[in-house]
C-alpha positions in Angstrom: 0.0 0.0 0.0 1.2 3.5 -0.8 -0.1 6.5 1.0 0.6 10.2 0.6 -0.7 13.7 0.9 -0.8 16.3 -1.8 -1.2 15.7 -5.5 -1.6 11.9 -6.2 0.6 10.2 -8.8 -0.6 11.3 -12.3 -0.9 7.7 -13.5 -3.9 7.0 -11.3 -5.8 10.1 -12.0 -7.4 9.0 -15.3 -9.7 6.8 -13.2 -11.4 9.6 -11.4 -13.6 11.2 -14.1 -17.3 11.7 -14.7 -17.1 9.0 -17.5 -15.8 6.4 -15.0 -18.2 7.3 -12.1 -20.5 4.3 -11.4 -22.4 4.8 -8.2 -22.2 6.2 -4.7 -22.6 4.9 -1.1 -23.9 7.0 1.7 -23.8 6.5 5.5 -25.9 8.5 7.9 -24.3 11.8 8.8 -21.7 11.7 6.0 -21.4 13.0 2.5 -21.6 10.2 -0.1 -18.6 8.4 -1.5 -18.2 8.2 -5.2 -17.0 4.9 -6.9 -15.3 4.7 -10.2 -14.4 1.9 -12.7 -12.4 2.4 -15.9 -12.6 0.5 -19.2 -9.8 -1.9 -18.1 -11.3 -2.7 -14.7 -9.3 -0.4 -12.4 -11.5 0.7 -9.5 -11.4 3.4 -6.8 -13.3 5.7 -4.7 -13.4 9.4 -3.7 -14.3 9.5 0.0 -15.5 13.0 0.4 -16.1 12.8 4.2 -14.7 10.1 6.5 -13.3 9.9 9.9 -9.9 11.0 8.5 -11.4 13.5 6.1 -11.5 13.3 2.3 -9.4 10.6 0.6 -8.8 9.5 -2.9 -8.4 5.7 -3.0 -7.1 3.8 -6.1 -7.8 0.1 -5.7 -6.6 -1.3 -9.1 -8.3 -4.4 -10.3 -9.8 -5.6 -7.0 -12.7 -8.0 -6.5 -16.0 -6.3 -5.8 -19.1 -7.9 -4.3 -22.4 -6.3 -3.3 -24.3 -7.9 -0.5 -27.9 -7.5 0.7 -28.8 -6.2 4.2 -30.1 -9.7 4.9 -26.9 -11.4 4.0 -24.8 -8.8 5.8 -26.8 -9.5 9.0 -26.3 -13.3 8.6 -22.6 -13.0 8.0 -22.2 -10.7 11.0 -24.1 -13.1 13.2 -21.9 -16.0 11.9 -18.7 -14.0 12.6 -20.0 -13.3 16.2 -20.8 -17.0 16.7 -17.3 -18.0 15.5 -15.7 -16.5 18.6 -17.9 -14.4 20.9 -14.8 -13.2 22.8 -12.9 -12.2 19.7 -11.6 -8.6 19.3 -12.6 -6.4 16.4 -9.8 -7.6 14.2 -10.6 -11.3 14.7 -14.3 -10.6 14.1 -13.6 -8.8 10.9 -11.3 -11.5 9.6 -14.0 -14.0 10.0 -16.7 -11.8 8.4 -14.5 -10.5 5.6 -13.3 -14.0 4.8 -16.9 -15.2 4.4 -17.7 -12.3 2.1 -14.5 -12.7 0.1 -15.4 -16.4 -0.5 -18.6 -15.3 -2.3 -16.8 -13.6 -5.2 -15.6 -16.9 -6.9 -19.0 -18.4 -6.6 -20.6 -15.4 -8.3 -18.0 -15.4 -11.1 -19.2 -19.0 -11.8 -22.7 -17.6 -12.0 -23.7 -19.0 -8.6 -24.5 -22.5 -10.0 -26.5 -23.6 -7.0 -28.3 -20.3 -6.6 -27.0 -20.0 -3.0 -26.6 -16.2 -3.3 -29.6 -15.4 -5.5 -31.0 -12.1 -4.4 -28.4 -11.9 -1.6 -25.1 -11.1 -3.4 -24.2 -9.7 -6.8 -21.2 -8.6 -8.9 -23.4 -5.7 -9.9 -24.2 -2.6 -7.8 -27.6 -2.9 -6.1 -29.4 0.1 -4.5 -29.5 -0.3 -0.7 -26.9 -3.0 -0.5 -23.3 -2.8 0.9 -20.1 -3.0 -1.1 -17.1 -5.2 -0.3 -13.8 -4.8 -2.2 -10.6 -6.9 -1.8 -7.4 -7.6 -3.6 -6.4 -10.4 -1.2 -4.2 -8.1 0.8 -6.5 -5.2 1.6 -10.3 -5.0 2.1 -12.9 -2.2 2.1 -16.4 -2.7 3.4 -18.6 0.3 2.7 -20.1 1.8 5.8 -23.0 3.2 3.7 -25.6 1.8 1.4 -25.3 1.9 -2.4 -27.0 4.8 -4.3 -27.5 4.2 -8.0 -28.6 7.8 -8.5 -26.9 10.3 -6.2 -28.0 13.9 -6.4 -24.6 14.9 -4.8 -22.7 13.2 -7.7 -24.9 14.9 -10.3 -24.3 18.3 -8.7 -20.6 17.6 -8.3 -20.0 16.7 -11.9 -22.3 19.4 -13.2 -20.3 21.9 -11.3 -16.8 21.1 -12.7 -16.3 17.9 -10.7 -13.8 16.6 -13.3 -11.7 19.7 -12.8 -12.0 19.4 -9.0 -10.7 15.8 -9.1 -7.9 16.5 -11.6 -6.6 19.2 -9.3 -7.1 17.0 -6.1 -4.6 17.7 -3.4 -5.0 15.8 -0.1 -4.7 12.4 1.4 -4.6 9.5 -1.2 -4.0 5.8 -1.1 -3.0 3.2 -3.7 -3.6 -0.5 -2.9 
């Protein structure tokens, strides 16, 4: 992982454009996060408001899974049952491991239908997003928005220029 502050490396900035914007996620009390995917599968997000402030995150070609609120609740319960005394890291390792195991099943078109209407490789409004590249994970705090008025306003008001001149915290997976 590479982290920095200031202008991000130029080679990652082609991802963060209106043309590559896909959807947003929003958590209560926060500005929405914008998600991007380019024509060769690189992915990233522009976290406009987070605990550490804004952040531009380039994730490369990571695996992306969307899970329903129902499946999220079940996986959280299973992680808690695995070790009720576990700390947050152990809990998340169990939960994230279970979510990461869904991706290969979905890439085979879920032959048994185990995750039908519960998990998808496509963005689904109201669901949560999980990204991993086998070293790093991201689990959205917010729910997916397919039509985000904030993104529409952002890109209508020179959002491409704002992103191309971004200077602040950035991360590359």
